All heavy atoms as TSV, in Angstrom:
chain	resi	resn	atom	element	x	y	z
A	1	MET	N	N	-23.597	8.845	13.055
A	1	MET	CA	C	-22.326	9.191	13.656
A	1	MET	C	C	-22.518	10.298	14.691
A	1	MET	O	O	-21.825	10.296	15.679
A	1	MET	CB	C	-21.349	9.616	12.582
A	1	MET	CG	C	-20.959	8.525	11.649
A	1	MET	SD	S	-19.258	8.718	11.240
A	1	MET	CE	C	-18.990	7.133	10.535
A	2	LEU	N	N	-23.422	11.210	14.404
A	2	LEU	CA	C	-23.710	12.273	15.367
A	2	LEU	C	C	-24.221	11.678	16.684
A	2	LEU	O	O	-23.859	12.159	17.757
A	2	LEU	CB	C	-24.710	13.265	14.799
A	2	LEU	CG	C	-25.103	14.423	15.702
A	2	LEU	CD1	C	-23.898	15.261	16.092
A	2	LEU	CD2	C	-26.160	15.281	15.041
A	3	THR	N	N	-24.998	10.626	16.603
A	3	THR	CA	C	-25.488	9.961	17.813
A	3	THR	C	C	-24.330	9.441	18.668
A	3	THR	O	O	-24.343	9.603	19.887
A	3	THR	CB	C	-26.434	8.817	17.448
A	3	THR	OG1	O	-27.529	9.331	16.694
A	3	THR	CG2	C	-26.979	8.116	18.684
A	4	TYR	N	N	-23.327	8.869	18.034
A	4	TYR	CA	C	-22.150	8.399	18.764
A	4	TYR	C	C	-21.421	9.554	19.461
A	4	TYR	O	O	-21.031	9.448	20.612
A	4	TYR	CB	C	-21.171	7.658	17.861
A	4	TYR	CG	C	-21.645	6.290	17.450
A	4	TYR	CD1	C	-21.886	5.990	16.122
A	4	TYR	CD2	C	-21.840	5.289	18.395
A	4	TYR	CE1	C	-22.306	4.737	15.731
A	4	TYR	CE2	C	-22.271	4.025	18.019
A	4	TYR	CZ	C	-22.509	3.760	16.685
A	4	TYR	OH	O	-22.938	2.517	16.313
A	5	VAL	N	N	-21.246	10.646	18.747
A	5	VAL	CA	C	-20.587	11.807	19.342
A	5	VAL	C	C	-21.406	12.335	20.512
A	5	VAL	O	O	-20.871	12.633	21.579
A	5	VAL	CB	C	-20.341	12.916	18.286
A	5	VAL	CG1	C	-19.746	14.159	18.928
A	5	VAL	CG2	C	-19.448	12.415	17.169
A	6	ARG	N	N	-22.701	12.410	20.325
A	6	ARG	CA	C	-23.586	12.919	21.367
A	6	ARG	C	C	-23.567	12.028	22.600
A	6	ARG	O	O	-23.465	12.511	23.736
A	6	ARG	CB	C	-25.016	13.002	20.810
A	6	ARG	CG	C	-26.030	13.618	21.745
A	6	ARG	CD	C	-27.442	13.599	21.176
A	6	ARG	NE	N	-27.531	14.302	19.905
A	6	ARG	CZ	C	-28.042	13.776	18.798
A	6	ARG	NH1	N	-28.486	12.537	18.778
A	6	ARG	NH2	N	-28.099	14.482	17.691
A	7	GLU	N	N	-23.655	10.706	22.413
A	7	GLU	CA	C	-23.769	9.782	23.538
A	7	GLU	C	C	-22.426	9.439	24.181
A	7	GLU	O	O	-22.372	9.229	25.391
A	7	GLU	CB	C	-24.444	8.485	23.076
A	7	GLU	CG	C	-25.907	8.695	22.738
A	7	GLU	CD	C	-26.569	7.431	22.219
A	7	GLU	OE1	O	-25.897	6.375	22.131
A	7	GLU	OE2	O	-27.763	7.494	21.896
A	8	LEU	N	N	-21.365	9.388	23.401
A	8	LEU	CA	C	-20.078	8.940	23.941
A	8	LEU	C	C	-19.067	10.072	24.157
A	8	LEU	O	O	-18.053	9.863	24.806
A	8	LEU	CB	C	-19.461	7.904	22.995
A	8	LEU	CG	C	-20.282	6.634	22.789
A	8	LEU	CD1	C	-19.618	5.741	21.733
A	8	LEU	CD2	C	-20.478	5.872	24.086
A	9	GLY	N	N	-19.342	11.229	23.582
A	9	GLY	CA	C	-18.393	12.338	23.663
A	9	GLY	C	C	-18.233	12.863	25.084
A	9	GLY	O	O	-19.173	12.895	25.862
A	10	ASP	N	N	-17.015	13.262	25.388
A	10	ASP	CA	C	-16.698	13.808	26.706
A	10	ASP	C	C	-16.022	15.164	26.519
A	10	ASP	O	O	-14.975	15.237	25.855
A	10	ASP	CB	C	-15.778	12.841	27.448
A	10	ASP	CG	C	-15.391	13.343	28.836
A	10	ASP	OD1	O	-16.296	13.848	29.540
A	10	ASP	OD2	O	-14.223	13.229	29.191
A	11	ASP	N	N	-16.611	16.196	27.060
A	11	ASP	CA	C	-16.024	17.538	26.999
A	11	ASP	C	C	-15.644	17.910	25.567
A	11	ASP	O	O	-14.497	18.264	25.268
A	11	ASP	CB	C	-14.803	17.608	27.939
A	11	ASP	CG	C	-14.422	19.021	28.282
A	11	ASP	OD1	O	-15.232	19.941	28.047
A	11	ASP	OD2	O	-13.299	19.209	28.783
A	12	ILE	N	N	-16.603	17.816	24.693
A	12	ILE	CA	C	-16.411	17.992	23.246
A	12	ILE	C	C	-15.717	19.299	22.898
A	12	ILE	O	O	-14.846	19.348	22.026
A	12	ILE	CB	C	-17.767	17.883	22.509
A	12	ILE	CG1	C	-18.305	16.445	22.611
A	12	ILE	CG2	C	-17.669	18.311	21.066
A	12	ILE	CD1	C	-17.458	15.405	21.921
A	13	LYS	N	N	-16.058	20.365	23.555
A	13	LYS	CA	C	-15.513	21.676	23.192
A	13	LYS	C	C	-14.041	21.860	23.593
A	13	LYS	O	O	-13.370	22.734	23.074
A	13	LYS	CB	C	-16.354	22.801	23.794
A	13	LYS	CG	C	-17.721	22.860	23.157
A	13	LYS	CD	C	-18.444	24.112	23.561
A	13	LYS	CE	C	-19.776	24.171	22.857
A	13	LYS	NZ	N	-20.430	25.438	23.023
A	14	SER	N	N	-13.532	21.011	24.472
A	14	SER	CA	C	-12.143	21.132	24.887
A	14	SER	C	C	-11.183	20.278	24.068
A	14	SER	O	O	-9.975	20.323	24.291
A	14	SER	CB	C	-12.014	20.743	26.373
A	14	SER	OG	O	-12.724	21.646	27.169
A	15	HIS	N	N	-11.729	19.482	23.176
A	15	HIS	CA	C	-10.902	18.570	22.388
A	15	HIS	C	C	-11.246	18.705	20.903
A	15	HIS	O	O	-12.362	19.027	20.533
A	15	HIS	CB	C	-11.119	17.127	22.837
A	15	HIS	CG	C	-10.791	16.887	24.257
A	15	HIS	ND1	N	-9.510	16.693	24.695
A	15	HIS	CD2	C	-11.586	16.865	25.363
A	15	HIS	CE1	C	-9.519	16.523	26.006
A	15	HIS	NE2	N	-10.768	16.634	26.439
A	16	ARG	N	N	-10.293	18.414	20.083
A	16	ARG	CA	C	-10.452	18.468	18.637
A	16	ARG	C	C	-11.253	17.272	18.140
A	16	ARG	O	O	-11.110	16.173	18.633
A	16	ARG	CB	C	-9.065	18.489	17.998
A	16	ARG	CG	C	-9.018	18.550	16.527
A	16	ARG	CD	C	-7.607	18.672	16.060
A	16	ARG	NE	N	-6.763	17.646	16.726
A	16	ARG	CZ	C	-5.605	17.275	16.298
A	16	ARG	NH1	N	-5.060	17.822	15.249
A	16	ARG	NH2	N	-4.910	16.361	16.925
A	17	ILE	N	N	-12.110	17.507	17.146
A	17	ILE	CA	C	-12.840	16.454	16.446
A	17	ILE	C	C	-12.247	16.352	15.055
A	17	ILE	O	O	-12.043	17.364	14.388
A	17	ILE	CB	C	-14.346	16.777	16.370
A	17	ILE	CG1	C	-14.953	16.844	17.777
A	17	ILE	CG2	C	-15.070	15.739	15.507
A	17	ILE	CD1	C	-16.392	17.321	17.793
A	18	ILE	N	N	-11.990	15.129	14.607
A	18	ILE	CA	C	-11.466	14.921	13.271
A	18	ILE	C	C	-12.458	14.080	12.498
A	18	ILE	O	O	-12.867	13.007	12.963
A	18	ILE	CB	C	-10.088	14.232	13.295
A	18	ILE	CG1	C	-9.096	15.091	14.055
A	18	ILE	CG2	C	-9.612	13.933	11.873
A	18	ILE	CD1	C	-7.764	14.446	14.311
A	19	ILE	N	N	-12.844	14.568	11.343
A	19	ILE	CA	C	-13.706	13.822	10.425
A	19	ILE	C	C	-12.832	13.418	9.257
A	19	ILE	O	O	-12.248	14.273	8.603
A	19	ILE	CB	C	-14.903	14.682	9.946
A	19	ILE	CG1	C	-15.738	15.117	11.136
A	19	ILE	CG2	C	-15.727	13.881	8.933
A	19	ILE	CD1	C	-16.821	16.123	10.774
A	20	ALA	N	N	-12.728	12.123	9.029
A	20	ALA	CA	C	-11.906	11.619	7.926
A	20	ALA	C	C	-12.838	11.028	6.859
A	20	ALA	O	O	-13.923	10.515	7.176
A	20	ALA	CB	C	-10.963	10.544	8.437
A	21	HIS	N	N	-12.417	11.111	5.609
A	21	HIS	CA	C	-13.272	10.618	4.529
A	21	HIS	C	C	-12.444	9.999	3.414
A	21	HIS	O	O	-11.267	10.271	3.268
A	21	HIS	CB	C	-14.164	11.721	3.977
A	21	HIS	CG	C	-13.426	12.795	3.237
A	21	HIS	ND1	N	-13.246	12.735	1.868
A	21	HIS	CD2	C	-12.811	13.919	3.654
A	21	HIS	CE1	C	-12.542	13.790	1.481
A	21	HIS	NE2	N	-12.267	14.536	2.565
A	22	THR	N	N	-13.111	9.134	2.641
A	22	THR	CA	C	-12.507	8.543	1.456
A	22	THR	C	C	-13.279	9.033	0.248
A	22	THR	O	O	-14.272	8.422	-0.164
A	22	THR	CB	C	-12.543	7.000	1.511
A	22	THR	OG1	O	-13.899	6.559	1.658
A	22	THR	CG2	C	-11.713	6.465	2.668
A	23	ASP	N	N	-12.869	10.182	-0.260
A	23	ASP	CA	C	-13.514	10.825	-1.408
A	23	ASP	C	C	-15.001	11.066	-1.174
A	23	ASP	O	O	-15.836	10.823	-2.038
A	23	ASP	CB	C	-13.300	9.993	-2.674
A	23	ASP	CG	C	-13.487	10.819	-3.945
A	23	ASP	OD1	O	-13.322	12.055	-3.863
A	23	ASP	OD2	O	-13.796	10.230	-4.996
A	24	ALA	N	N	-15.330	11.548	0.030
A	24	ALA	CA	C	-16.717	11.821	0.413
A	24	ALA	C	C	-16.790	13.156	1.120
A	24	ALA	O	O	-17.357	13.259	2.215
A	24	ALA	CB	C	-17.255	10.700	1.287
A	25	ILE	N	N	-16.219	14.190	0.523
A	25	ILE	CA	C	-16.154	15.504	1.164
A	25	ILE	C	C	-17.530	16.066	1.498
A	25	ILE	O	O	-17.711	16.689	2.545
A	25	ILE	CB	C	-15.303	16.500	0.338
A	25	ILE	CG1	C	-15.061	17.802	1.121
A	25	ILE	CG2	C	-15.939	16.794	-0.999
A	25	ILE	CD1	C	-14.206	17.657	2.321
A	26	SER	N	N	-18.524	15.831	0.634
A	26	SER	CA	C	-19.847	16.378	0.924
A	26	SER	C	C	-20.461	15.729	2.168
A	26	SER	O	O	-21.104	16.404	2.975
A	26	SER	CB	C	-20.788	16.215	-0.284
A	26	SER	OG	O	-20.930	14.863	-0.620
A	27	ASN	N	N	-20.226	14.429	2.355
A	27	ASN	CA	C	-20.707	13.754	3.579
A	27	ASN	C	C	-19.956	14.268	4.805
A	27	ASN	O	O	-20.557	14.463	5.878
A	27	ASN	CB	C	-20.546	12.256	3.466
A	27	ASN	CG	C	-21.452	11.638	2.434
A	27	ASN	OD1	O	-22.455	12.227	2.046
A	27	ASN	ND2	N	-21.127	10.453	1.991
A	28	ALA	N	N	-18.658	14.484	4.674
A	28	ALA	CA	C	-17.861	14.994	5.776
A	28	ALA	C	C	-18.306	16.404	6.157
A	28	ALA	O	O	-18.445	16.732	7.342
A	28	ALA	CB	C	-16.379	14.978	5.409
A	29	GLU	N	N	-18.555	17.242	5.155
A	29	GLU	CA	C	-19.036	18.608	5.428
A	29	GLU	C	C	-20.413	18.584	6.078
A	29	GLU	O	O	-20.708	19.400	6.960
A	29	GLU	CB	C	-19.063	19.419	4.137
A	29	GLU	CG	C	-17.697	19.770	3.574
A	29	GLU	CD	C	-16.959	20.837	4.365
A	29	GLU	OE1	O	-17.543	21.474	5.255
A	29	GLU	OE2	O	-15.763	21.032	4.069
A	30	ALA	N	N	-21.271	17.667	5.655
A	30	ALA	CA	C	-22.603	17.548	6.246
A	30	ALA	C	C	-22.496	17.156	7.720
A	30	ALA	O	O	-23.199	17.720	8.574
A	30	ALA	CB	C	-23.449	16.528	5.476
A	31	LEU	N	N	-21.638	16.198	8.032
A	31	LEU	CA	C	-21.442	15.806	9.437
A	31	LEU	C	C	-20.866	16.957	10.240
A	31	LEU	O	O	-21.305	17.205	11.373
A	31	LEU	CB	C	-20.531	14.573	9.532
A	31	LEU	CG	C	-20.240	14.078	10.951
A	31	LEU	CD1	C	-21.522	13.732	11.684
A	31	LEU	CD2	C	-19.300	12.883	10.906
A	32	LYS	N	N	-19.934	17.676	9.677
A	32	LYS	CA	C	-19.366	18.848	10.352
A	32	LYS	C	C	-20.467	19.866	10.686
A	32	LYS	O	O	-20.521	20.372	11.816
A	32	LYS	CB	C	-18.299	19.506	9.481
A	32	LYS	CG	C	-17.683	20.728	10.105
A	32	LYS	CD	C	-16.623	21.330	9.196
A	32	LYS	CE	C	-16.039	22.602	9.810
A	32	LYS	NZ	N	-14.975	23.176	8.984
A	33	SER	N	N	-21.353	20.123	9.751
A	33	SER	CA	C	-22.448	21.059	9.984
A	33	SER	C	C	-23.371	20.583	11.109
A	33	SER	O	O	-23.813	21.365	11.950
A	33	SER	CB	C	-23.269	21.260	8.714
A	33	SER	OG	O	-22.497	21.876	7.730
A	34	MET	N	N	-23.645	19.274	11.126
A	34	MET	CA	C	-24.518	18.716	12.179
A	34	MET	C	C	-23.849	18.842	13.552
A	34	MET	O	O	-24.529	19.145	14.542
A	34	MET	CB	C	-24.848	17.267	11.869
A	34	MET	CG	C	-25.811	17.097	10.737
A	34	MET	SD	S	-26.319	15.378	10.543
A	34	MET	CE	C	-25.123	14.829	9.340
A	35	ILE	N	N	-22.555	18.584	13.621
A	35	ILE	CA	C	-21.829	18.684	14.900
A	35	ILE	C	C	-21.834	20.136	15.381
A	35	ILE	O	O	-22.051	20.412	16.554
A	35	ILE	CB	C	-20.408	18.117	14.756
A	35	ILE	CG1	C	-20.467	16.604	14.572
A	35	ILE	CG2	C	-19.566	18.467	15.991
A	35	ILE	CD1	C	-19.133	15.963	14.224
A	36	ILE	N	N	-21.570	21.074	14.471
A	36	ILE	CA	C	-21.585	22.490	14.838
A	36	ILE	C	C	-22.975	22.919	15.312
A	36	ILE	O	O	-23.111	23.637	16.303
A	36	ILE	CB	C	-21.091	23.361	13.666
A	36	ILE	CG1	C	-19.596	23.159	13.482
A	36	ILE	CG2	C	-21.447	24.822	13.877
A	36	ILE	CD1	C	-19.021	23.812	12.244
A	37	GLU	N	N	-24.017	22.436	14.631
A	37	GLU	CA	C	-25.383	22.763	15.039
A	37	GLU	C	C	-25.678	22.200	16.433
A	37	GLU	O	O	-26.348	22.848	17.240
A	37	GLU	CB	C	-26.367	22.179	14.024
A	37	GLU	CG	C	-27.805	22.558	14.296
A	37	GLU	CD	C	-28.744	22.053	13.217
A	37	GLU	OE1	O	-28.389	22.118	12.030
A	37	GLU	OE2	O	-29.835	21.588	13.584
A	38	GLU	N	N	-25.175	21.029	16.717
A	38	GLU	CA	C	-25.422	20.372	18.012
A	38	GLU	C	C	-24.614	20.999	19.156
A	38	GLU	O	O	-25.151	21.192	20.247
A	38	GLU	CB	C	-25.065	18.894	17.887
A	38	GLU	CG	C	-25.215	18.088	19.143
A	38	GLU	CD	C	-26.629	17.583	19.385
A	38	GLU	OE1	O	-27.442	17.567	18.441
A	38	GLU	OE2	O	-26.908	17.216	20.542
A	39	PHE	N	N	-23.333	21.296	18.910
A	39	PHE	CA	C	-22.439	21.704	19.994
A	39	PHE	C	C	-21.999	23.165	19.941
A	39	PHE	O	O	-21.364	23.636	20.855
A	39	PHE	CB	C	-21.198	20.804	20.001
A	39	PHE	CG	C	-21.517	19.373	20.315
A	39	PHE	CD1	C	-21.575	18.420	19.295
A	39	PHE	CD2	C	-21.788	18.973	21.607
A	39	PHE	CE1	C	-21.879	17.105	19.580
A	39	PHE	CE2	C	-22.086	17.649	21.896
A	39	PHE	CZ	C	-22.151	16.718	20.888
A	40	GLY	N	N	-22.287	23.876	18.839
A	40	GLY	CA	C	-21.938	25.295	18.754
A	40	GLY	C	C	-20.788	25.562	17.810
A	40	GLY	O	O	-20.043	24.663	17.415
A	41	ASP	N	N	-20.628	26.842	17.479
A	41	ASP	CA	C	-19.617	27.285	16.527
A	41	ASP	C	C	-18.189	27.199	17.041
A	41	ASP	O	O	-17.256	27.248	16.264
A	41	ASP	CB	C	-19.878	28.752	16.109
A	41	ASP	CG	C	-21.125	28.886	15.283
A	41	ASP	OD1	O	-21.530	27.893	14.645
A	41	ASP	OD2	O	-21.689	29.994	15.246
A	42	ASP	N	N	-18.019	27.077	18.349
A	42	ASP	CA	C	-16.676	27.092	18.912
A	42	ASP	C	C	-16.061	25.687	19.043
A	42	ASP	O	O	-15.038	25.503	19.689
A	42	ASP	CB	C	-16.671	27.798	20.264
A	42	ASP	CG	C	-17.659	27.216	21.248
A	42	ASP	OD1	O	-18.566	26.478	20.821
A	42	ASP	OD2	O	-17.539	27.497	22.441
A	43	VAL	N	N	-16.645	24.693	18.365
A	43	VAL	CA	C	-16.076	23.349	18.367
A	43	VAL	C	C	-14.933	23.299	17.350
A	43	VAL	O	O	-15.051	23.834	16.251
A	43	VAL	CB	C	-17.164	22.310	17.986
A	43	VAL	CG1	C	-16.595	20.928	17.893
A	43	VAL	CG2	C	-18.296	22.345	18.967
A	44	SER	N	N	-13.859	22.676	17.717
A	44	SER	CA	C	-12.689	22.560	16.843
A	44	SER	C	C	-12.833	21.286	15.997
A	44	SER	O	O	-12.739	20.179	16.522
A	44	SER	CB	C	-11.408	22.504	17.672
A	44	SER	OG	O	-10.302	22.278	16.833
A	45	ILE	N	N	-13.071	21.466	14.689
A	45	ILE	CA	C	-13.276	20.330	13.795
A	45	ILE	C	C	-12.316	20.432	12.632
A	45	ILE	O	O	-12.176	21.491	12.005
A	45	ILE	CB	C	-14.717	20.279	13.266
A	45	ILE	CG1	C	-15.719	20.205	14.412
A	45	ILE	CG2	C	-14.895	19.096	12.306
A	45	ILE	CD1	C	-17.163	20.231	13.960
A	46	GLU	N	N	-11.658	19.320	12.325
A	46	GLU	CA	C	-10.788	19.241	11.159
A	46	GLU	C	C	-11.343	18.140	10.242
A	46	GLU	O	O	-11.810	17.123	10.715
A	46	GLU	CB	C	-9.360	18.870	11.541
A	46	GLU	CG	C	-8.654	19.911	12.349
A	46	GLU	CD	C	-7.247	19.487	12.720
A	46	GLU	OE1	O	-6.667	18.634	12.000
A	46	GLU	OE2	O	-6.753	19.998	13.718
A	47	ILE	N	N	-11.271	18.388	8.936
A	47	ILE	CA	C	-11.641	17.363	7.967
A	47	ILE	C	C	-10.363	16.918	7.273
A	47	ILE	O	O	-9.545	17.734	6.850
A	47	ILE	CB	C	-12.663	17.913	6.956
A	47	ILE	CG1	C	-13.985	18.211	7.663
A	47	ILE	CG2	C	-12.863	16.911	5.822
A	47	ILE	CD1	C	-15.079	18.728	6.769
A	48	SER	N	N	-10.209	15.600	7.181
A	48	SER	CA	C	-8.989	15.020	6.639
A	48	SER	C	C	-9.339	13.923	5.630
A	48	SER	O	O	-10.332	13.226	5.780
A	48	SER	CB	C	-8.161	14.438	7.784
A	48	SER	OG	O	-7.008	13.811	7.300
A	49	ILE	N	N	-8.468	13.764	4.632
A	49	ILE	CA	C	-8.626	12.662	3.687
A	49	ILE	C	C	-7.900	11.445	4.251
A	49	ILE	O	O	-6.786	11.538	4.743
A	49	ILE	CB	C	-8.035	13.056	2.321
A	49	ILE	CG1	C	-8.781	14.255	1.744
A	49	ILE	CG2	C	-8.076	11.869	1.362
A	49	ILE	CD1	C	-8.133	14.814	0.497
A	50	VAL	N	N	-8.561	10.299	4.189
A	50	VAL	CA	C	-7.977	9.056	4.677
A	50	VAL	C	C	-6.822	8.650	3.757
A	50	VAL	O	O	-6.907	8.786	2.531
A	50	VAL	CB	C	-9.064	7.947	4.713
A	50	VAL	CG1	C	-8.468	6.593	5.025
A	50	VAL	CG2	C	-10.136	8.302	5.718
A	51	ASN	N	N	-5.754	8.135	4.341
A	51	ASN	CA	C	-4.600	7.736	3.515
A	51	ASN	C	C	-4.944	6.492	2.677
A	51	ASN	O	O	-5.897	5.776	2.977
A	51	ASN	CB	C	-3.364	7.539	4.374
A	51	ASN	CG	C	-3.425	6.314	5.272
A	51	ASN	OD1	O	-3.912	5.261	4.880
A	51	ASN	ND2	N	-2.917	6.463	6.481
A	52	PRO	N	N	-4.176	6.223	1.627
A	52	PRO	CA	C	-4.494	5.129	0.723
A	52	PRO	C	C	-4.528	3.742	1.387
A	52	PRO	O	O	-5.311	2.889	0.979
A	52	PRO	CB	C	-3.363	5.184	-0.311
A	52	PRO	CG	C	-2.877	6.585	-0.264
A	52	PRO	CD	C	-3.047	7.029	1.148
A	53	THR	N	N	-3.724	3.523	2.413
A	53	THR	CA	C	-3.722	2.219	3.069
A	53	THR	C	C	-5.068	1.926	3.716
A	53	THR	O	O	-5.660	0.860	3.502
A	53	THR	CB	C	-2.591	2.152	4.123
A	53	THR	OG1	O	-1.357	2.447	3.487
A	53	THR	CG2	C	-2.534	0.799	4.776
A	54	ILE	N	N	-5.551	2.849	4.516
A	54	ILE	CA	C	-6.859	2.655	5.150
A	54	ILE	C	C	-7.963	2.755	4.112
A	54	ILE	O	O	-8.933	1.994	4.140
A	54	ILE	CB	C	-7.071	3.713	6.268
A	54	ILE	CG1	C	-5.984	3.597	7.324
A	54	ILE	CG2	C	-8.454	3.591	6.884
A	54	ILE	CD1	C	-5.939	2.270	8.040
A	55	GLY	N	N	-7.840	3.694	3.185
A	55	GLY	CA	C	-8.858	3.872	2.149
A	55	GLY	C	C	-9.083	2.623	1.312
A	55	GLY	O	O	-10.200	2.349	0.873
A	56	ALA	N	N	-8.021	1.840	1.083
A	56	ALA	CA	C	-8.167	0.602	0.319
A	56	ALA	C	C	-9.061	-0.400	1.038
A	56	ALA	O	O	-9.738	-1.201	0.415
A	56	ALA	CB	C	-6.788	-0.013	0.085
A	57	HIS	N	N	-9.074	-0.339	2.371
A	57	HIS	CA	C	-9.922	-1.249	3.132
A	57	HIS	C	C	-11.355	-0.719	3.292
A	57	HIS	O	O	-12.292	-1.502	3.332
A	57	HIS	CB	C	-9.321	-1.486	4.520
A	57	HIS	CG	C	-8.027	-2.210	4.471
A	57	HIS	ND1	N	-7.946	-3.565	4.290
A	57	HIS	CD2	C	-6.755	-1.769	4.569
A	57	HIS	CE1	C	-6.682	-3.936	4.263
A	57	HIS	NE2	N	-5.931	-2.865	4.450
A	58	CYS	N	N	-11.494	0.594	3.352
A	58	CYS	CA	C	-12.822	1.208	3.542
A	58	CYS	C	C	-13.585	1.322	2.238
A	58	CYS	O	O	-14.801	1.157	2.208
A	58	CYS	CB	C	-12.681	2.598	4.145
A	58	CYS	SG	S	-11.949	2.628	5.757
A	59	GLY	N	N	-12.875	1.670	1.181
A	59	GLY	CA	C	-13.529	1.918	-0.089
A	59	GLY	C	C	-13.979	3.385	-0.178
A	59	GLY	O	O	-13.846	4.145	0.779
A	60	PRO	N	N	-14.516	3.763	-1.313
A	60	PRO	CA	C	-14.955	5.145	-1.514
A	60	PRO	C	C	-16.224	5.480	-0.729
A	60	PRO	O	O	-16.956	4.586	-0.317
A	60	PRO	CB	C	-15.202	5.236	-3.016
A	60	PRO	CG	C	-15.539	3.835	-3.417
A	60	PRO	CD	C	-14.740	2.946	-2.514
A	61	ASP	N	N	-16.427	6.771	-0.519
A	61	ASP	CA	C	-17.645	7.304	0.101
A	61	ASP	C	C	-17.838	6.908	1.558
A	61	ASP	O	O	-18.961	6.786	2.046
A	61	ASP	CB	C	-18.909	6.914	-0.706
A	61	ASP	CG	C	-18.880	7.479	-2.099
A	61	ASP	OD1	O	-18.373	8.603	-2.276
A	61	ASP	OD2	O	-19.331	6.788	-3.034
A	62	CYS	N	N	-16.746	6.730	2.290
A	62	CYS	CA	C	-16.828	6.439	3.724
A	62	CYS	C	C	-16.415	7.686	4.515
A	62	CYS	O	O	-15.594	8.474	4.058
A	62	CYS	CB	C	-15.899	5.304	4.094
A	62	CYS	SG	S	-16.473	3.698	3.602
A	63	ILE	N	N	-16.998	7.826	5.694
A	63	ILE	CA	C	-16.560	8.856	6.618
A	63	ILE	C	C	-16.394	8.223	7.990
A	63	ILE	O	O	-17.001	7.195	8.302
A	63	ILE	CB	C	-17.512	10.064	6.693
A	63	ILE	CG1	C	-18.903	9.665	7.164
A	63	ILE	CG2	C	-17.579	10.786	5.380
A	63	ILE	CD1	C	-19.798	10.840	7.468
A	64	GLY	N	N	-15.540	8.815	8.780
A	64	GLY	CA	C	-15.326	8.388	10.149
A	64	GLY	C	C	-15.116	9.620	11.005
A	64	GLY	O	O	-14.755	10.680	10.510
A	65	VAL	N	N	-15.354	9.486	12.291
A	65	VAL	CA	C	-15.188	10.608	13.197
A	65	VAL	C	C	-14.395	10.162	14.418
A	65	VAL	O	O	-14.619	9.086	14.960
A	65	VAL	CB	C	-16.560	11.242	13.594
A	65	VAL	CG1	C	-17.422	10.240	14.335
A	65	VAL	CG2	C	-16.382	12.507	14.408
A	66	CYS	N	N	-13.412	10.997	14.815
A	66	CYS	CA	C	-12.610	10.750	16.006
A	66	CYS	C	C	-12.896	11.868	16.992
A	66	CYS	O	O	-12.877	13.037	16.619
A	66	CYS	CB	C	-11.126	10.736	15.653
A	66	CYS	SG	S	-10.666	9.468	14.472
A	67	PHE	N	N	-13.117	11.495	18.244
A	67	PHE	CA	C	-13.418	12.485	19.269
A	67	PHE	C	C	-13.019	11.914	20.617
A	67	PHE	O	O	-12.833	10.713	20.774
A	67	PHE	CB	C	-14.924	12.855	19.249
A	67	PHE	CG	C	-15.836	11.672	19.407
A	67	PHE	CD1	C	-16.274	11.304	20.659
A	67	PHE	CD2	C	-16.247	10.936	18.305
A	67	PHE	CE1	C	-17.126	10.212	20.827
A	67	PHE	CE2	C	-17.074	9.851	18.445
A	67	PHE	CZ	C	-17.525	9.488	19.700
A	68	HIS	N	N	-12.928	12.772	21.627
A	68	HIS	CA	C	-12.580	12.349	22.980
A	68	HIS	C	C	-13.820	11.700	23.597
A	68	HIS	O	O	-14.877	12.307	23.684
A	68	HIS	CB	C	-12.150	13.561	23.810
A	68	HIS	CG	C	-11.548	13.197	25.113
A	68	HIS	ND1	N	-12.277	13.131	26.263
A	68	HIS	CD2	C	-10.283	12.847	25.447
A	68	HIS	CE1	C	-11.511	12.786	27.271
A	68	HIS	NE2	N	-10.293	12.588	26.798
A	69	SER	N	N	-13.663	10.450	24.014
A	69	SER	CA	C	-14.791	9.669	24.505
A	69	SER	C	C	-14.796	9.544	26.022
A	69	SER	O	O	-13.761	9.642	26.668
A	69	SER	CB	C	-14.709	8.279	23.861
A	69	SER	OG	O	-15.710	7.441	24.404
A	70	LYS	N	N	-15.979	9.312	26.560
A	70	LYS	CA	C	-16.117	9.050	28.009
A	70	LYS	C	C	-15.416	7.765	28.405
A	70	LYS	O	O	-14.880	7.645	29.485
A	70	LYS	CB	C	-17.599	8.916	28.367
A	70	LYS	CG	C	-18.398	10.157	28.184
A	70	LYS	CD	C	-19.856	9.867	28.478
A	70	LYS	CE	C	-20.698	11.077	28.109
A	70	LYS	NZ	N	-22.144	10.809	28.280
A	71	HIS	N	N	-15.473	6.769	27.530
A	71	HIS	CA	C	-14.929	5.450	27.799
A	71	HIS	C	C	-13.593	5.307	27.088
A	71	HIS	O	O	-13.516	5.453	25.892
A	71	HIS	CB	C	-15.876	4.351	27.312
A	71	HIS	CG	C	-17.260	4.556	27.774
A	71	HIS	ND1	N	-17.634	4.388	29.096
A	71	HIS	CD2	C	-18.391	4.956	27.128
A	71	HIS	CE1	C	-18.913	4.647	29.225
A	71	HIS	NE2	N	-19.401	4.997	28.053
A	72	ARG	N	N	-12.553	5.017	27.809
A	72	ARG	CA	C	-11.232	4.903	27.215
A	72	ARG	C	C	-10.690	3.538	27.427
A	72	ARG	O	O	-10.868	2.897	28.349
A	72	ARG	CB	C	-10.319	5.923	27.827
A	72	ARG	CG	C	-10.887	7.320	27.562
A	72	ARG	CD	C	-9.921	8.343	27.783
A	72	ARG	NE	N	-8.905	8.161	26.743
A	72	ARG	CZ	C	-7.975	9.014	26.484
A	72	ARG	NH1	N	-7.903	10.106	27.155
A	72	ARG	NH2	N	-7.078	8.816	25.556
């Protein structure tokens, strides 16, 4: 996922990054740490729990990342 942020991200520090998870907080925190290490401490990152509707389709232990992309 970090590779996607690195390759597709556009002006990462000016936009919020959201990491969503389905009962996988440790994976979400690990991704957050990797993003901070890559882009710096001043990146705005929020971690959110996926709602039950989406979670039912993803299943447990999934993470996803939303960020401002070069391609829209």
